[in-house]
N, C-alpha and C positions, 0 to 999 in steps of 0.2 A: 295440487290435487287433494292432498290430505286435508287441507284447510276447507276446501269446498265440501268434501265429503263430511266433515265435522259440522259444518254449517247446515248441510243438507239433513243430517241426522237430527240436528236441533230443531229444524222446521218440521221434520216428520213427527217428532215427539209433540211439538206444539199443536200440529193439526190432527193428532191422534192417528197417524198412519203407521206408527211403530208401537209394538207391544211394550208394556212396562218392563217385561223381562229382558229387554235388549241389553241391559247391562251385564247379564249373565252369559251372553253370547260371546263366541271367540272373535278375534279381531277379523279373521277371514269371513266369518258369518255376518258380522256387522257390515263389513265392506260389500258383501253380496246383497244384503238387505237394502243398503243405500243405493246401489247400482240398479236393482230391480225397480225400486221406487222411482228412481230418476227416469228409467225407460218408460214407466207407466205414466209419470207425471213430469214431463220435461220442463214445465214452468218452474219447478223446484230450483233448477239451475239459476235462473234469473233471480228468484227470491233469495237464494243462498248468497249470490254475489252481492245483492243489495244489503243483505244482513252483514256480510263481511266489511262492506264499505262503511256502513253506519258504525260498526264496532271500531274500525280504524279511526273514523272521524271523531267518535267519543273519546278514544285513547289520546288522540292528538290534542283535543280540547283540554283533557285533564292535565297533559303534560305542559301545554302552553300556560295554563293558569298557575301551575307550580313554578314555572320559569319566571312568570311575571312577578309573583310574590317574592321570589329570590332575588330579583334584579330591580325591584321597585325603587329602592333608594338611589341606585346609580342612574336609573332612567329619569327620575323626576327631581332629584335633589343633588345633582352634581354641580358644584359651583363653577366647574370648569366648562360648562356648557352654556352657550348663548341663549338668551330668553327673549321672546317677543310677546306682544299682547299685554294682558293684564297680569302683572306679576303676582297678584293675590287672587287670580281667577279660581273659581271653584272646580273647574275641570282642566286637566293637563293633557295637551297633545304633544307627543314626542315624534318628531319627524327625522327620518333618516334620508339623506339626500346627497347628490353629487352635482356640482356646478355644470358638468358637461352632459348631464342626463336630460335629453329633451322633454321627457315626461315630468321630470322635476320642475323644469321651467313652467310647464303648463300647470303643474300642481301648486306652484307658488301663487299664481293668479287665483286659483280656487281657494287657497288658504286665506289670502288677503281678503277675499269676498266674505268668507266666514267671520274673520276678525272685525270686519266693518259692521256685520249684522249682529254679532254676539260679543259684547264687550266684557264678558266674564270668563274668557278662556285664556289660559296661559299655554304658550308653545315653547317647548324645549327643542333646540335644533341640534341634531347629531350629525356633524359633517362626516360623511362616509365616502372618501374619494377612492372609488373602485374602477374608474375609467382611465387610468393611466397617469403618467407623471404630470401632465397638464393639470389634471384635476387635483393632485396633491399640491401643486404650486398654488392653485387658486384657493385651496382650503387653508394653506398656511398663511397666505395673505390676508384672507378674511378673518381668520382667528386672531391674527396679530393686530387688526384694526380695532379690536377691543380695548387695547391699551391707549387708543386715541379717542375712545368714545364714539366711534363711527361705524361700529359693526353693522347695525341695522341698515343704514343708508348704503353701505358698500355691499352688503349681502343682496339687497333688492337690485342694485345696479348690475351685479354679476349675473343675477338670474334673468334679467331682461336683455342682457347683451346678445347680440346676434352671433351665431356660430359658436365655435369652441373658445373657451377662455383658458389662458395659460401665460407662460412667460412673455409672449408677444404682445399681449394687450391688457393684462391685469394691472399693470402699474399705470397705464394710461387712464383706465377706469378709476383707479385709486386716486389719482391726481384730480380727476373730474369731480369726485365727491369731497374734495378738500383734505385728503390725507397727506402727511408728510411722507413721501415715498422712501426717502433715505432712512428715516426711522423705522418705516414699515419693514423694509428689507432686513434690518438688524433684528427686529422683533420676531420675525418669521422663524427664527432659529430657536426660540424659547422652548425650554423642556415641557412647559404645560401644553404647547401645541402637539408635540409628539404624544403626550399622555391622552389628549382628547381623541386623537385619531386612533390610538391603540384601544381605548375604551369603546369607541364606536364599533371597531372590529369585533371586539369580544362580545358586545351586546348583540350585534347583528347575527353573529354565529349562534349565540345562545338561544336567540328567538327564532332561529332558522329562516331568517330573511335571506333571499337569494339575489335581490336587486333593489334598485331605488325607483321611485320613492317608496318608502314604507313607514307605516304609522303604528304607534301604540296610543289608544285612546281608552282610558279606563281600564277595563279588563279585556279589551278586544284588540287583536292584532289585525291590522288592515294593510297587507302588502299591495303595491301597485298604485295606479292613478286612482284618486277618489275625488268626486265632484264636491263642490261646496254644499249641495243639499245633502249628500251622503255623509259628509263630515258632520254637518249639523245633527243629522239623525243619530250618529254615533256619540256626539257630545251629549244630546238630550238622553240617550240611553245611559250614558255614564253618570249623568247628573241625577237621573231617577233612582239609580242603584245606590247612591250615597246615603 
């Protein structure tokens, strides 16, 4: 209530409905003045709420930009994160995803469409297995595939697989793309895999992402499903800002 009254008073001053001497009034008089003005002009409540929401939005934008600058190196230059697209691309997309997220599977098709249309985009993949142990298993296997230079093919195969992926079918898919499954199982325990998952968790928390998929494109955070057209618009915006 106090925040709404404060916003209302701000609006009263803006619209000239409060006297300049309002600062000299007691707290009780200020409150009474605001309440009387609200009764006479009930639309002030709606305008005050809009003002508060805009202030919150502005504050969140400032905070997100600060976080992005602090985490830029880990987001875009982590050698322990897989990369797709043009390694020398002028715009970088960072995607947080889970192999058992149905929206992530749809998002992969949209991202592939973008990469086919724009050959100057680099994609950093942050595996963020938040949907249970099956997702963790799939993530460990996919990251381990990097040691056999088959990450991209395995990643795409896991993303188009029907239903959930996990211990029951990940190795079947791995074998289908030509991976040595015995070596893969051994490599899944590597410390660099634990580090990738932990870094993804830290970054997602810092950026206030609450689910997958989620993207960082230039200076923009884009949580949720994003179409190829919207991805292109964000890429173009980031390119223009450079």
